[in-house]
BAGU-110665 format. One record per residue (C-alpha): residue in one letter; z, x, y. Coordinates in steps of 0.001 Angstrom, whole numbers, plus 500000, padded with zeros to 6 digits. Layout:
# residues N
AZXY/...
END
This chain:
# residues 356
M653787041926668266/A651324039315669554/F648434041520668440/L649930042195665007/N650493038458664547/T646744037873664736/V645124041095663501/L644782039861659887/E642483037084658683/P644759034135657819/P644319032574654364/A643098028994654011/Y646655027878653200/G648005029594656318/W651001031853656915/K653623029273657854/D654128025512657889/K654819023241660862/F658509024160660699/G657750027875660926/D658653028567657291/L656569030595654874/V653821028660653138/K654266029237649407/P650878028370647916/T650469027389644297/N648885029859641899/S645725027749641842/Q645500027897645647/I645931031676645575/I643270032137642894/K640860029800644701/E641331031810647907/F640853035049645982/F637470034108644524/S636352032547647798/R637002035818649604/L635210037839646935/N632059035751647283/V629528037982649052/F626896035244648731/K629079032951650799/S629571035600653486/K628538039242653648/K631772039822655540/N633487039632652142/W631857042931651139/L634936045158651432/S637171042936649313/F634365042623646778/L633897046394646705/S637633046976646292/W637708045021643021/M634282046186641854/M635641049727641814/I638246048615639271/I635518047016637156/F633490050242637323/L636526052248636168/A637346049931633248/P634655051369630886/F636166054839631291/L639529053471630148/F637962051805627112/L636012054954626245/F639190056986626371/L641182054505624270/F638567053874621594/K636502057076621487/Y638288060034623066/F641925059134622568/S644443061940622034/I648108062477622823/T647175065250625250/G644741062933626989/L647379060219627159/V649816062629628830/V647142063691631311/A646275060056632051/F649942059198632566/V650599062127634899/Y647402061585636884/S647905057856637393/M651656057686637881/I652267060941639758/F649041062233641287/M647592058874642340/G650964057440643313/T652038060457645350/H648651060722647030/G648878057083648086/T652209057828649744/I650966061024651378/W647657059735652701/H647610055959653054/H651280055386653723/R652760058259655678/Y649611059468657419/C647104056644657856/T649692053991658687/H652652055776660208/G651274059098661452/A654412060815660177/Y652737064230660325/K649746065910661942/F647105068135660426/S646215071453662030/N642502070751661662/N640020068283660202/F639446070338657056/W642977069767655795/R642765066085656695/F639533065775654678/F641054067803651832/T644102065558651646/Q642073062375651967/N639960063322648944/L642678064922646830/T642258062180644200/L639696059496643379/K639010057306646374/I639908053720645482/I641845052034648314/P639900051544651587/E641970052930654463/E641565049897656699/I642696047463653988/Y645922049411653567/A646796050779657008/V646204047839659349/S647969045340657100/H650858047722656551/H651581047759660276/V651901043981660016/H654122044311656947/H656617046372658943/A656474044146662000/L656965040937659974/S658688042218656849/D659679039322654565/Q658699036840657275/P655728034467657454/G652682036605658200/D653826039531656054/P650663040028653952/Y652629040796650798/N655727038715651280/A657558038801647933/Q658986035349648579/G655469034014648124/G655572035013644460/F653918037576642215/L650298036474642710/Y650840036217646470/C651520039965646456/F649229041023643616/L646095039551645209/A647125040302648782/D644462042973649300/V641858040185649199/N643789037118650358/H645958038542653130/Q645166042135654076/P641597042123655499/I641361042282659272/N640666039180661346/R636933038532661598/N637115036844664998/M638920039347667177/S638103039705670863/E636559042996671894/S639866044155673398/N641805043356670218/Y639152045033668102/A639590048146670252/K643327048024669488/C642525047754665794/V640233050789666011/N642997052659667808/L645290052160664790/M642790054124662690/K641460056770665066/H643683059607663772/T642466059103660181/G638961060388660840/V637440057180659450/T634234056361661335/T634512052836662716/N631965050207663635/T631014049266667146/Y632120045800668190/T628598044496667536/Q628625046003664031/Y632077044558663426/K630826041078664314/K628099041534661695/W630196042986658861/G633717041743659660/T635262045168659040/L636178048385660792/V633913050425658530/S630268050044657542/P629208049305653938/L626717052182653704/R629063054889654920/T631911053578652755/I629854053373649566/I628332056827650089/G631817058270650598/I633047056739647336/I629994057931645384/L630398061503646652/N634131061508645942/W633749060114642424/S630824062414641640/F632777065489642655/W635828064580640604/F633865063477637552/A631954066766637567/A635175068750638059/F637041067063635189/Y633968067126632961/L633611070888633459/I637316071415632761/G637684069222629676/G634440067468628878/P633907063688628682/A637323063122627085/L639194064441630119/A636868062753632598/C637286059392630863/A641069059826630620/V641406060535634337/F638966057895635578/G640446055290633245/A643944056183634417/A642869055826638043/G641644052294637332/F644905051462635575/W646863052717638608/A644658050720640992/V645743047527639242/G649376048521638815/V649922049565642425/R649214045996643515/T652531044979641952/F654615047412643981/N655540045400647048/Y656644042444644932/E658989044738643024/G659887046809646085/H661168043754647933/G663320042446645107/K660799039917643757/G661735037672646656/E665466037945646028/D668183039978647691/K668697042902645303/R669984045402647864/R672943047508646770/D675753048881648900/G675613052643649201/V671979052694648039/D669997050367650303/Y671132050877653881/N668413048908655656/R669544045289655952/N666730043973658149/D664566043020655162/M664711042843651362/S663260046298650641/I665065048286647943/N665135051870646713/Q663844052147643138/I664216055174640885/W660756055089639288/P658564054734642411/G660871057212644135/F660568059909641483/V656838059598640776/A655534058861644283/G658291059616646815/E658465055897647586/W662120055253648415/H661203051979649992/N664435050906651647/N664810054371653183/H661233054132654392/H661899050810656114/L664868052437657845/Y662740055309659174/P659076054338658748/K657703057257660749/S659532059905658737/A657456062230656538/R660438062258654164/S662015059160652646/G664000060813649868/F667143061627651810/K669890061911649190/P670024064891646779/Y668818062890643769/Q665965061263645714/V663038063449644708/D660202063154647221/L656983064716645929/A655010063386648887/F657270065210651333/Y657110068401649270/Y653316068370649665/I653593067815653419/K656207070571653661/L653985072951651687/L651059072289654015/S653376072930656939/L654421076288655497/I650800077432655151/G649859076121658595/A647766073148657432/V650226070638658945/S651156071356662558/S654113068987662844/Y656024066318660960/R658965064003661480/D661966064329659188/S664680061691659570/K667073063140656995/K669599064260659616/E669394060938661401/F669944059096658118/Y673100061058657336/A674383060766660894/D673803057024661061/H674857056030657556/C677011058803656112/K678593060008659365/V677669063634658721/I674875066005659621/V673140067996656904/D670461070587656507/D668960071775653241/K672047073820652299/N675069072671654291/E676890069608655510/F678518069394658924/A680898066788660325/V679411066923663825/P678027064296666228/K674781062732665089/E671461064188666118/S668115062541666714/V665065062856664502/L664089066457663848/L660519067161664944/V659242070306663291/E656562072036665304/
END
């Protein structure tokens, strides 16, 4: 916990006040911090935050081209499905359940690379994964990088204001930070390189990876459906990249207690299960906070979990060697029964099922 309390770069307004309560900055303070941290002329260590938002700017022309030149109902359906389902589910599969929580293991590096690049690369792994460990350790407390009690902008601009790693870590703490990412296959900086760039990853390697990923997918969609399809998909990806930044504000009740009996069983924070993120991305958020290391978070029959279905499919073909599934533990702990995919048994509760 001591490490996770200091692994992120604190904002200028701080995490908590002298009484230990959450600092709730004004919108002007949040925006000032945002532009300060995007300023690569002020510090080259701002490069990753700058790149993260530049990717959205680069994707914006594709959206405009689709809307004003190539628009069609078919293209709109494709854009909707790609952004809401493909991008959303991939974020859950890769960034959330694998990079952060290690809920499953790949059989080899090919399938890890395949899954990593299954959609357009937009969110840097270190921005998401390291800060998400802190989110779980300090959920809805001061220091939570996207604490919904801080307000909408506090969450929406968190990837710049609150999620980057601390730039002044000791060598031992930096090694711990690297250890959080070692299973992802992301090549990390040496400590000397980190002191220069302020990040786990290097600018050159990161930018080359994005260019190769985008080039491959643009060529693929162009060959399938010409510039109309390519613009629809790339524009949709940019739209998703903006929209996803609103999720944790919504997913934690907009700073209010919106948990429902019989739906939201985790009472340690304000996370809630929502139908839309659940159906399109497998993000049953309250369930996930109950069992963060589970490859499945859709436990009840109506809780569709597309992310888990992908992981299960890879397991069936041998691409995933093992995964954690906390469905039985959920039913034992909260419904007082044990279930499998077909039956329900009133027997003593079991521990997490580890599929090998």
